[in-house]
PDB file with one MODEL, atoms N, CA, C and O in Angstrom:
MODEL        1
ATOM      1  N   MET A   1      64.316-119.354  69.402  1.00  0.00           N
ATOM      2  CA  MET A   1      65.062-119.277  70.630  1.00  0.00           C
ATOM      3  C   MET A   1      64.690-120.478  71.498  1.00  0.00           C
ATOM      4  O   MET A   1      63.515-120.797  71.681  1.00  0.00           O
ATOM      5  N   LYS A   2      65.713-121.127  72.021  1.00  0.00           N
ATOM      6  CA  LYS A   2      65.498-122.316  72.836  1.00  0.00           C
ATOM      7  C   LYS A   2      65.269-121.937  74.298  1.00  0.00           C
ATOM      8  O   LYS A   2      65.591-120.825  74.715  1.00  0.00           O
ATOM      9  N   PRO A   3      64.709-122.870  75.074  1.00  0.00           N
ATOM     10  CA  PRO A   3      64.452-122.572  76.493  1.00  0.00           C
ATOM     11  C   PRO A   3      65.717-122.214  77.272  1.00  0.00           C
ATOM     12  O   PRO A   3      65.671-121.355  78.152  1.00  0.00           O
ATOM     13  N   GLN A   4      66.843-122.856  76.964  1.00  0.00           N
ATOM     14  CA  GLN A   4      68.066-122.526  77.694  1.00  0.00           C
ATOM     15  C   GLN A   4      68.541-121.112  77.372  1.00  0.00           C
ATOM     16  O   GLN A   4      69.180-120.470  78.205  1.00  0.00           O
ATOM     17  N   ASP A   5      68.234-120.619  76.166  1.00  0.00           N
ATOM     18  CA  ASP A   5      68.575-119.237  75.824  1.00  0.00           C
ATOM     19  C   ASP A   5      67.769-118.263  76.672  1.00  0.00           C
ATOM     20  O   ASP A   5      68.308-117.283  77.186  1.00  0.00           O
ATOM     21  N   ILE A   6      66.491-118.534  76.813  1.00  0.00           N
ATOM     22  CA  ILE A   6      65.621-117.661  77.601  1.00  0.00           C
ATOM     23  C   ILE A   6      66.057-117.657  79.061  1.00  0.00           C
ATOM     24  O   ILE A   6      66.115-116.602  79.693  1.00  0.00           O
ATOM     25  N   ILE A   7      66.363-118.835  79.596  1.00  0.00           N
ATOM     26  CA  ILE A   7      66.812-118.930  80.985  1.00  0.00           C
ATOM     27  C   ILE A   7      68.122-118.179  81.173  1.00  0.00           C
ATOM     28  O   ILE A   7      68.295-117.465  82.161  1.00  0.00           O
ATOM     29  N   PHE A   8      69.049-118.340  80.224  1.00  0.00           N
ATOM     30  CA  PHE A   8      70.323-117.642  80.335  1.00  0.00           C
ATOM     31  C   PHE A   8      70.127-116.132  80.343  1.00  0.00           C
ATOM     32  O   PHE A   8      70.709-115.437  81.175  1.00  0.00           O
ATOM     33  N   PHE A   9      69.316-115.620  79.427  1.00  0.00           N
ATOM     34  CA  PHE A   9      69.138-114.174  79.347  1.00  0.00           C
ATOM     35  C   PHE A   9      68.400-113.615  80.562  1.00  0.00           C
ATOM     36  O   PHE A   9      68.651-112.479  80.964  1.00  0.00           O
ATOM     37  N   ILE A  10      67.502-114.391  81.147  1.00  0.00           N
ATOM     38  CA  ILE A  10      66.846-113.950  82.384  1.00  0.00           C
ATOM     39  C   ILE A  10      67.880-113.825  83.501  1.00  0.00           C
ATOM     40  O   ILE A  10      67.890-112.839  84.237  1.00  0.00           O
ATOM     41  N   ILE A  11      68.752-114.834  83.625  1.00  0.00           N
ATOM     42  CA  ILE A  11      69.804-114.785  84.644  1.00  0.00           C
ATOM     43  C   ILE A  11      70.786-113.659  84.345  1.00  0.00           C
ATOM     44  O   ILE A  11      71.189-112.929  85.251  1.00  0.00           O
ATOM     45  N   PHE A  12      71.175-113.515  83.077  1.00  0.00           N
ATOM     46  CA  PHE A  12      72.144-112.495  82.667  1.00  0.00           C
ATOM     47  C   PHE A  12      71.641-111.092  82.990  1.00  0.00           C
ATOM     48  O   PHE A  12      72.344-110.308  83.627  1.00  0.00           O
ATOM     49  N   PHE A  13      70.430-110.779  82.552  1.00  0.00           N
ATOM     50  CA  PHE A  13      69.896-109.440  82.801  1.00  0.00           C
ATOM     51  C   PHE A  13      69.543-109.238  84.275  1.00  0.00           C
ATOM     52  O   PHE A  13      69.581-108.113  84.774  1.00  0.00           O
ATOM     53  N   GLY A  14      69.201-110.319  84.969  1.00  0.00           N
ATOM     54  CA  GLY A  14      68.965-110.213  86.407  1.00  0.00           C
ATOM     55  C   GLY A  14      70.228-109.839  87.162  1.00  0.00           C
ATOM     56  O   GLY A  14      70.191-109.009  88.070  1.00  0.00           O
ATOM     57  N   LEU A  15      71.354-110.451  86.786  1.00  0.00           N
ATOM     58  CA  LEU A  15      72.619-110.114  87.436  1.00  0.00           C
ATOM     59  C   LEU A  15      73.065-108.698  87.095  1.00  0.00           C
ATOM     60  O   LEU A  15      73.618-107.998  87.943  1.00  0.00           O
ATOM     61  N   ILE A  16      72.828-108.276  85.861  1.00  0.00           N
ATOM     62  CA  ILE A  16      73.195-106.908  85.484  1.00  0.00           C
ATOM     63  C   ILE A  16      72.328-105.903  86.236  1.00  0.00           C
ATOM     64  O   ILE A  16      72.832-104.888  86.717  1.00  0.00           O
ATOM     65  N   SER A  17      71.038-106.176  86.338  1.00  0.00           N
ATOM     66  CA  SER A  17      70.154-105.224  87.022  1.00  0.00           C
ATOM     67  C   SER A  17      70.467-105.135  88.514  1.00  0.00           C
ATOM     68  O   SER A  17      70.257-104.088  89.126  1.00  0.00           O
ATOM     69  N   GLN A  18      70.965-106.217  89.103  1.00  0.00           N
ATOM     70  CA  GLN A  18      71.344-106.197  90.517  1.00  0.00           C
ATOM     71  C   GLN A  18      72.789-105.754  90.716  1.00  0.00           C
ATOM     72  O   GLN A  18      73.262-105.672  91.849  1.00  0.00           O
ATOM     73  N   ARG A  19      73.492-105.467  89.625  1.00  0.00           N
ATOM     74  CA  ARG A  19      74.890-105.020  89.634  1.00  0.00           C
ATOM     75  C   ARG A  19      75.812-106.015  90.338  1.00  0.00           C
ATOM     76  O   ARG A  19      76.660-105.630  91.143  1.00  0.00           O
ATOM     77  N   LYS A  20      75.634-107.295  90.023  1.00  0.00           N
ATOM     78  CA  LYS A  20      76.505-108.339  90.558  1.00  0.00           C
ATOM     79  C   LYS A  20      77.418-108.821  89.430  1.00  0.00           C
ATOM     80  O   LYS A  20      77.242-109.909  88.880  1.00  0.00           O
ATOM     81  N   PHE A  21      78.392-107.982  89.108  1.00  0.00           N
ATOM     82  CA  PHE A  21      79.250-108.272  87.970  1.00  0.00           C
ATOM     83  C   PHE A  21      80.255-109.381  88.270  1.00  0.00           C
ATOM     84  O   PHE A  21      80.745-110.032  87.346  1.00  0.00           O
ATOM     85  N   GLU A  22      80.571-109.607  89.548  1.00  0.00           N
ATOM     86  CA  GLU A  22      81.448-110.722  89.891  1.00  0.00           C
ATOM     87  C   GLU A  22      80.759-112.048  89.577  1.00  0.00           C
ATOM     88  O   GLU A  22      81.397-113.009  89.149  1.00  0.00           O
ATOM     89  N   TRP A  23      79.448-112.080  89.796  1.00  0.00           N
ATOM     90  CA  TRP A  23      78.691-113.294  89.506  1.00  0.00           C
ATOM     91  C   TRP A  23      78.593-113.541  88.001  1.00  0.00           C
ATOM     92  O   TRP A  23      78.436-114.682  87.567  1.00  0.00           O
ATOM     93  N   LEU A  24      78.687-112.475  87.208  1.00  0.00           N
ATOM     94  CA  LEU A  24      78.703-112.661  85.752  1.00  0.00           C
ATOM     95  C   LEU A  24      79.948-113.424  85.326  1.00  0.00           C
ATOM     96  O   LEU A  24      79.882-114.283  84.447  1.00  0.00           O
ATOM     97  N   ALA A  25      81.086-113.113  85.948  1.00  0.00           N
ATOM     98  CA  ALA A  25      82.312-113.847  85.635  1.00  0.00           C
ATOM     99  C   ALA A  25      82.172-115.314  86.035  1.00  0.00           C
ATOM    100  O   ALA A  25      82.620-116.207  85.315  1.00  0.00           O
ATOM    101  N   VAL A  26      81.554-115.555  87.177  1.00  0.00           N
ATOM    102  CA  VAL A  26      81.332-116.937  87.627  1.00  0.00           C
ATOM    103  C   VAL A  26      80.386-117.658  86.670  1.00  0.00           C
ATOM    104  O   VAL A  26      80.596-118.827  86.346  1.00  0.00           O
ATOM    105  N   LEU A  27      79.349-116.961  86.219  1.00  0.00           N
ATOM    106  CA  LEU A  27      78.419-117.548  85.251  1.00  0.00           C
ATOM    107  C   LEU A  27      79.138-117.887  83.949  1.00  0.00           C
ATOM    108  O   LEU A  27      78.873-118.928  83.347  1.00  0.00           O
ATOM    109  N   GLY A  28      80.045-117.015  83.512  1.00  0.00           N
ATOM    110  CA  GLY A  28      80.817-117.288  82.305  1.00  0.00           C
ATOM    111  C   GLY A  28      81.693-118.522  82.456  1.00  0.00           C
ATOM    112  O   GLY A  28      81.763-119.352  81.549  1.00  0.00           O
ATOM    113  N   LEU A  29      82.357-118.643  83.592  1.00  0.00           N
ATOM    114  CA  LEU A  29      83.182-119.831  83.831  1.00  0.00           C
ATOM    115  C   LEU A  29      82.326-121.088  83.924  1.00  0.00           C
ATOM    116  O   LEU A  29      82.730-122.152  83.454  1.00  0.00           O
ATOM    117  N   PHE A  30      81.154-120.972  84.527  1.00  0.00           N
ATOM    118  CA  PHE A  30      80.234-122.107  84.606  1.00  0.00           C
ATOM    119  C   PHE A  30      79.793-122.545  83.210  1.00  0.00           C
ATOM    120  O   PHE A  30      79.688-123.741  82.939  1.00  0.00           O
ATOM    121  N   CYS A  31      79.535-121.590  82.330  1.00  0.00           N
ATOM    122  CA  CYS A  31      79.146-121.930  80.953  1.00  0.00           C
ATOM    123  C   CYS A  31      80.263-122.672  80.234  1.00  0.00           C
ATOM    124  O   CYS A  31      80.005-123.609  79.479  1.00  0.00           O
ATOM    125  N   ILE A  32      81.511-122.253  80.466  1.00  0.00           N
ATOM    126  CA  ILE A  32      82.639-122.941  79.834  1.00  0.00           C
ATOM    127  C   ILE A  32      82.757-124.367  80.358  1.00  0.00           C
ATOM    128  O   ILE A  32      82.936-125.309  79.587  1.00  0.00           O
ATOM    129  N   VAL A  33      82.655-124.516  81.675  1.00  0.00           N
ATOM    130  CA  VAL A  33      82.754-125.856  82.267  1.00  0.00           C
ATOM    131  C   VAL A  33      81.613-126.741  81.785  1.00  0.00           C
ATOM    132  O   VAL A  33      81.812-127.931  81.539  1.00  0.00           O
ATOM    133  N   LEU A  34      80.437-126.179  81.652  1.00  0.00           N
ATOM    134  CA  LEU A  34      79.278-126.942  81.187  1.00  0.00           C
ATOM    135  C   LEU A  34      79.400-127.320  79.712  1.00  0.00           C
ATOM    136  O   LEU A  34      78.862-128.346  79.294  1.00  0.00           O
ATOM    137  N   SER A  35      80.092-126.515  78.925  1.00  0.00           N
ATOM    138  CA  SER A  35      80.197-126.805  77.495  1.00  0.00           C
ATOM    139  C   SER A  35      81.215-127.904  77.184  1.00  0.00           C
ATOM    140  O   SER A  35      81.121-128.539  76.134  1.00  0.00           O
ATOM    141  N   ILE A  36      82.168-128.138  78.058  1.00  0.00           N
ATOM    142  CA  ILE A  36      83.215-129.131  77.782  1.00  0.00           C
ATOM    143  C   ILE A  36      82.633-130.527  77.565  1.00  0.00           C
ATOM    144  O   ILE A  36      82.973-131.157  76.564  1.00  0.00           O
ATOM    145  N   PRO A  37      81.767-131.050  78.456  1.00  0.00           N
ATOM    146  CA  PRO A  37      81.210-132.375  78.180  1.00  0.00           C
ATOM    147  C   PRO A  37      80.314-132.401  76.946  1.00  0.00           C
ATOM    148  O   PRO A  37      80.211-133.427  76.274  1.00  0.00           O
ATOM    149  N   LEU A  38      79.667-131.279  76.648  1.00  0.00           N
ATOM    150  CA  LEU A  38      78.819-131.253  75.456  1.00  0.00           C
ATOM    151  C   LEU A  38      79.653-131.355  74.180  1.00  0.00           C
ATOM    152  O   LEU A  38      79.241-132.006  73.219  1.00  0.00           O
ATOM    153  N   PHE A  39      80.817-130.719  74.167  1.00  0.00           N
ATOM    154  CA  PHE A  39      81.706-130.868  73.014  1.00  0.00           C
ATOM    155  C   PHE A  39      82.189-132.309  72.884  1.00  0.00           C
ATOM    156  O   PHE A  39      82.291-132.830  71.774  1.00  0.00           O
ATOM    157  N   SER A  40      82.487-132.957  74.014  1.00  0.00           N
ATOM    158  CA  SER A  40      82.967-134.337  73.939  1.00  0.00           C
ATOM    159  C   SER A  40      81.866-135.299  73.494  1.00  0.00           C
ATOM    160  O   SER A  40      82.155-136.361  72.942  1.00  0.00           O
ATOM    161  N   LEU A  41      80.604-134.930  73.732  1.00  0.00           N
ATOM    162  CA  LEU A  41      79.476-135.749  73.275  1.00  0.00           C
ATOM    163  C   LEU A  41      78.988-135.349  71.881  1.00  0.00           C
ATOM    164  O   LEU A  41      77.988-135.881  71.400  1.00  0.00           O
ATOM    165  N   TRP A  42      79.678-134.430  71.241  1.00  0.00           N
ATOM    166  CA  TRP A  42      79.381-133.954  69.891  1.00  0.00           C
ATOM    167  C   TRP A  42      78.037-133.237  69.820  1.00  0.00           C
ATOM    168  O   TRP A  42      77.334-133.327  68.813  1.00  0.00           O
ATOM    169  N   ILE A  43      77.690-132.543  70.864  1.00  0.00           N
ATOM    170  CA  ILE A  43      76.488-131.702  70.862  1.00  0.00           C
ATOM    171  C   ILE A  43      76.981-130.275  70.641  1.00  0.00           C
ATOM    172  O   ILE A  43      77.051-129.469  71.569  1.00  0.00           O
ATOM    173  N   PHE A  44      77.316-129.990  69.398  1.00  0.00           N
ATOM    174  CA  PHE A  44      78.043-128.763  69.091  1.00  0.00           C
ATOM    175  C   PHE A  44      77.184-127.508  69.184  1.00  0.00           C
ATOM    176  O   PHE A  44      77.677-126.463  69.609  1.00  0.00           O
ATOM    177  N   PHE A  45      75.924-127.583  68.803  1.00  0.00           N
ATOM    178  CA  PHE A  45      75.099-126.377  68.758  1.00  0.00           C
ATOM    179  C   PHE A  45      74.957-125.757  70.144  1.00  0.00           C
ATOM    180  O   PHE A  45      75.187-124.560  70.320  1.00  0.00           O
ATOM    181  N   THR A  46      74.582-126.565  71.119  1.00  0.00           N
ATOM    182  CA  THR A  46      74.407-126.059  72.484  1.00  0.00           C
ATOM    183  C   THR A  46      75.744-125.679  73.100  1.00  0.00           C
ATOM    184  O   THR A  46      75.834-124.667  73.796  1.00  0.00           O
ATOM    185  N   ALA A  47      76.781-126.471  72.859  1.00  0.00           N
ATOM    186  CA  ALA A  47      78.098-126.169  73.417  1.00  0.00           C
ATOM    187  C   ALA A  47      78.652-124.869  72.853  1.00  0.00           C
ATOM    188  O   ALA A  47      79.264-124.085  73.578  1.00  0.00           O
ATOM    189  N   GLU A  48      78.438-124.639  71.565  1.00  0.00           N
ATOM    190  CA  GLU A  48      78.923-123.395  70.973  1.00  0.00           C
ATOM    191  C   GLU A  48      78.188-122.192  71.557  1.00  0.00           C
ATOM    192  O   GLU A  48      78.798-121.156  71.824  1.00  0.00           O
ATOM    193  N   ARG A  49      76.894-122.330  71.752  1.00  0.00           N
ATOM    194  CA  ARG A  49      76.139-121.229  72.366  1.00  0.00           C
ATOM    195  C   ARG A  49      76.631-120.951  73.781  1.00  0.00           C
ATOM    196  O   ARG A  49      76.728-119.793  74.187  1.00  0.00           O
ATOM    197  N   LEU A  50      76.937-121.988  74.522  1.00  0.00           N
ATOM    198  CA  LEU A  50      77.445-121.783  75.876  1.00  0.00           C
ATOM    199  C   LEU A  50      78.780-121.048  75.864  1.00  0.00           C
ATOM    200  O   LEU A  50      79.040-120.225  76.742  1.00  0.00           O
ATOM    201  N   THR A  51      79.629-121.334  74.879  1.00  0.00           N
ATOM    202  CA  THR A  51      80.895-120.602  74.808  1.00  0.00           C
ATOM    203  C   THR A  51      80.667-119.140  74.433  1.00  0.00           C
ATOM    204  O   THR A  51      81.374-118.263  74.928  1.00  0.00           O
ATOM    205  N   TRP A  52      79.699-118.867  73.573  1.00  0.00           N
ATOM    206  CA  TRP A  52      79.369-117.474  73.255  1.00  0.00           C
ATOM    207  C   TRP A  52      78.814-116.757  74.483  1.00  0.00           C
ATOM    208  O   TRP A  52      79.148-115.598  74.732  1.00  0.00           O
ATOM    209  N   TYR A  53      77.970-117.440  75.247  1.00  0.00           N
ATOM    210  CA  TYR A  53      77.426-116.843  76.462  1.00  0.00           C
ATOM    211  C   TYR A  53      78.539-116.574  77.475  1.00  0.00           C
ATOM    212  O   TYR A  53      78.543-115.545  78.149  1.00  0.00           O
ATOM    213  N   ALA A  54      79.480-117.512  77.571  1.00  0.00           N
ATOM    214  CA  ALA A  54      80.609-117.317  78.482  1.00  0.00           C
ATOM    215  C   ALA A  54      81.425-116.099  78.076  1.00  0.00           C
ATOM    216  O   ALA A  54      81.837-115.308  78.925  1.00  0.00           O
ATOM    217  N   ALA A  55      81.658-115.949  76.779  1.00  0.00           N
ATOM    218  CA  ALA A  55      82.409-114.783  76.304  1.00  0.00           C
ATOM    219  C   ALA A  55      81.668-113.494  76.624  1.00  0.00           C
ATOM    220  O   ALA A  55      82.286-112.506  77.020  1.00  0.00           O
ATOM    221  N   LEU A  56      80.362-113.494  76.458  1.00  0.00           N
ATOM    222  CA  LEU A  56      79.561-112.309  76.768  1.00  0.00           C
ATOM    223  C   LEU A  56      79.647-111.962  78.253  1.00  0.00           C
ATOM    224  O   LEU A  56      79.865-110.804  78.609  1.00  0.00           O
ATOM    225  N   CYS A  57      79.480-112.948  79.106  1.00  0.00           N
ATOM    226  CA  CYS A  57      79.513-112.699  80.553  1.00  0.00           C
ATOM    227  C   CYS A  57      80.876-112.199  81.005  1.00  0.00           C
ATOM    228  O   CYS A  57      80.967-111.236  81.767  1.00  0.00           O
ATOM    229  N   ILE A  58      81.932-112.849  80.540  1.00  0.00           N
ATOM    230  CA  ILE A  58      83.274-112.453  80.957  1.00  0.00           C
ATOM    231  C   ILE A  58      83.626-111.080  80.397  1.00  0.00           C
ATOM    232  O   ILE A  58      84.279-110.290  81.078  1.00  0.00           O
ATOM    233  N   ALA A  59      83.206-110.784  79.173  1.00  0.00           N
ATOM    234  CA  ALA A  59      83.485-109.470  78.586  1.00  0.00           C
ATOM    235  C   ALA A  59      82.765-108.360  79.347  1.00  0.00           C
ATOM    236  O   ALA A  59      83.365-107.324  79.637  1.00  0.00           O
ATOM    237  N   VAL A  60      81.505-108.557  79.670  1.00  0.00           N
ATOM    238  CA  VAL A  60      80.760-107.533  80.417  1.00  0.00           C
ATOM    239  C   VAL A  60      81.371-107.340  81.800  1.00  0.00           C
ATOM    240  O   VAL A  60      81.489-106.210  82.274  1.00  0.00           O
ATOM    241  N   SER A  61      81.757-108.426  82.445  1.00  0.00           N
ATOM    242  CA  SER A  61      82.371-108.329  83.760  1.00  0.00           C
ATOM    243  C   SER A  61      83.720-107.613  83.688  1.00  0.00           C
ATOM    244  O   SER A  61      84.032-106.791  84.550  1.00  0.00           O
ATOM    245  N   ALA A  62      84.514-107.918  82.674  1.00  0.00           N
ATOM    246  CA  ALA A  62      85.818-107.264  82.519  1.00  0.00           C
ATOM    247  C   ALA A  62      85.669-105.782  82.194  1.00  0.00           C
ATOM    248  O   ALA A  62      86.415-104.956  82.720  1.00  0.00           O
ATOM    249  N   ILE A  63      84.721-105.441  81.341  1.00  0.00           N
ATOM    250  CA  ILE A  63      84.491-104.028  81.011  1.00  0.00           C
ATOM    251  C   ILE A  63      84.061-103.258  82.254  1.00  0.00           C
ATOM    252  O   ILE A  63      84.529-102.144  82.490  1.00  0.00           O
ATOM    253  N   HIS A  64      83.181-103.842  83.041  1.00  0.00           N
ATOM    254  CA  HIS A  64      82.760-103.176  84.278  1.00  0.00           C
ATOM    255  C   HIS A  64      83.942-103.012  85.229  1.00  0.00           C
ATOM    256  O   HIS A  64      84.080-101.965  85.861  1.00  0.00           O
ATOM    257  N   LEU A  65      84.789-104.021  85.341  1.00  0.00           N
ATOM    258  CA  LEU A  65      85.959-103.936  86.212  1.00  0.00           C
ATOM    259  C   LEU A  65      86.895-102.817  85.758  1.00  0.00           C
ATOM    260  O   LEU A  65      87.372-102.034  86.580  1.00  0.00           O
ATOM    261  N   LEU A  66      87.157-102.742  84.461  1.00  0.00           N
ATOM    262  CA  LEU A  66      88.047-101.698  83.950  1.00  0.00           C
ATOM    263  C   LEU A  66      87.462-100.308  84.163  1.00  0.00           C
ATOM    264  O   LEU A  66      88.185 -99.381  84.529  1.00  0.00           O
ATOM    265  N   ILE A  67      86.179-100.158  83.941  1.00  0.00           N
ATOM    266  CA  ILE A  67      85.543 -98.851  84.151  1.00  0.00           C
ATOM    267  C   ILE A  67      85.580 -98.465  85.624  1.00  0.00           C
ATOM    268  O   ILE A  67      85.853 -97.311  85.954  1.00  0.00           O
ATOM    269  N   SER A  68      85.308 -99.414  86.510  1.00  0.00           N
ATOM    270  CA  SER A  68      85.314 -99.088  87.938  1.00  0.00           C
ATOM    271  C   SER A  68      86.725 -98.789  88.429  1.00  0.00           C
ATOM    272  O   SER A  68      86.902 -97.920  89.283  1.00  0.00           O
ATOM    273  N   LEU A  69      87.738 -99.493  87.910  1.00  0.00           N
ATOM    274  CA  LEU A  69      89.117 -99.191  88.291  1.00  0.00           C
ATOM    275  C   LEU A  69      89.518 -97.802  87.820  1.00  0.00           C
ATOM    276  O   LEU A  69      90.167 -97.055  88.552  1.00  0.00           O
ATOM    277  N   ARG A  70      89.137 -97.463  86.618  1.00  0.00           N
ATOM    278  CA  ARG A  70      89.469 -96.140  86.094  1.00  0.00           C
ATOM    279  C   ARG A  70      88.740 -95.049  86.878  1.00  0.00           C
ATOM    280  O   ARG A  70      89.307 -93.989  87.147  1.00  0.00           O
ATOM    281  N   HIS A  71      87.494 -95.307  87.241  1.00  0.00           N
ATOM    282  CA  HIS A  71      86.726 -94.342  88.023  1.00  0.00           C
ATOM    283  C   HIS A  71      87.357 -94.150  89.403  1.00  0.00           C
ATOM    284  O   HIS A  71      87.475 -93.020  89.877  1.00  0.00           O
ATOM    285  N   ASN A  72      87.765 -95.247  90.050  1.00  0.00           N
ATOM    286  CA  ASN A  72      88.399 -95.151  91.366  1.00  0.00           C
ATOM    287  C   ASN A  72      89.734 -94.423  91.281  1.00  0.00           C
ATOM    288  O   ASN A  72      90.077 -93.643  92.170  1.00  0.00           O
ATOM    289  N   GLU A  73      90.486 -94.678  90.214  1.00  0.00           N
ATOM    290  CA  GLU A  73      91.765 -93.994  90.024  1.00  0.00           C
ATOM    291  C   GLU A  73      91.539 -92.497  89.826  1.00  0.00           C
ATOM    292  O   GLU A  73      92.302 -91.681  90.342  1.00  0.00           O
ATOM    293  N   TYR A  74      90.513 -92.141  89.095  1.00  0.00           N
ATOM    294  CA  TYR A  74      90.188 -90.732  88.882  1.00  0.00           C
ATOM    295  C   TYR A  74      89.805 -90.062  90.200  1.00  0.00           C
ATOM    296  O   TYR A  74      90.205 -88.928  90.463  1.00  0.00           O
ATOM    297  N   LEU A  75      89.028 -90.763  91.029  1.00  0.00           N
ATOM    298  CA  LEU A  75      88.625 -90.186  92.311  1.00  0.00           C
ATOM    299  C   LEU A  75      89.811 -90.009  93.248  1.00  0.00           C
ATOM    300  O   LEU A  75      89.863 -89.034  93.997  1.00  0.00           O
ATOM    301  N   GLU A  76      90.775 -90.947  93.218  1.00  0.00           N
ATOM    302  CA  GLU A  76      91.960 -90.819  94.058  1.00  0.00           C
ATOM    303  C   GLU A  76      92.805 -89.630  93.624  1.00  0.00           C
ATOM    304  O   GLU A  76      93.341 -88.916  94.472  1.00  0.00           O
ATOM    305  N   ARG A  77      92.934 -89.406  92.330  1.00  0.00           N
ATOM    306  CA  ARG A  77      93.707 -88.265  91.843  1.00  0.00           C
ATOM    307  C   ARG A  77      93.013 -86.953  92.173  1.00  0.00           C
ATOM    308  O   ARG A  77      93.675 -85.944  92.419  1.00  0.00           O
ATOM    309  N   LYS A  78      91.714 -86.958  92.179  1.00  0.00           N
ATOM    310  CA  LYS A  78      90.950 -85.745  92.450  1.00  0.00           C
ATOM    311  C   LYS A  78      91.124 -85.298  93.899  1.00  0.00           C
ATOM    312  O   LYS A  78      91.087 -84.101  94.185  1.00  0.00           O
ATOM    313  N   ASP A  79      91.313 -86.244  94.810  1.00  0.00           N
ATOM    314  CA  ASP A  79      91.482 -85.913  96.223  1.00  0.00           C
ATOM    315  C   ASP A  79      92.823 -85.253  96.508  1.00  0.00           C
ATOM    316  O   ASP A  79      92.947 -84.512  97.482  1.00  0.00           O
ATOM    317  N   ILE A  80      93.811 -85.503  95.692  1.00  0.00           N
ATOM    318  CA  ILE A  80      95.164 -84.964  95.942  1.00  0.00           C
ATOM    319  C   ILE A  80      95.248 -83.503  95.664  1.00  0.00           C
ATOM    320  O   ILE A  80      96.311 -82.904  95.824  1.00  0.00           O
TER     321      ILE A  80
ENDMDL
END
């Protein structure tokens, strides 16, 4: 495991533990933006990992959004 992997996972689990799922989406977009110059410089290993990390962050953020929307919809129906 490389140092950037350890740093990413510390940030990733820190954001999850603080329940800042919007920041996970921002982190995912940042990883994509950061990987673009690495692909152009032919540094494929690190760039590919950044795209996988971006997919993980955006997927977790989207899953949380869908669950929270469904939960809010359920609560609104329950009040009626």
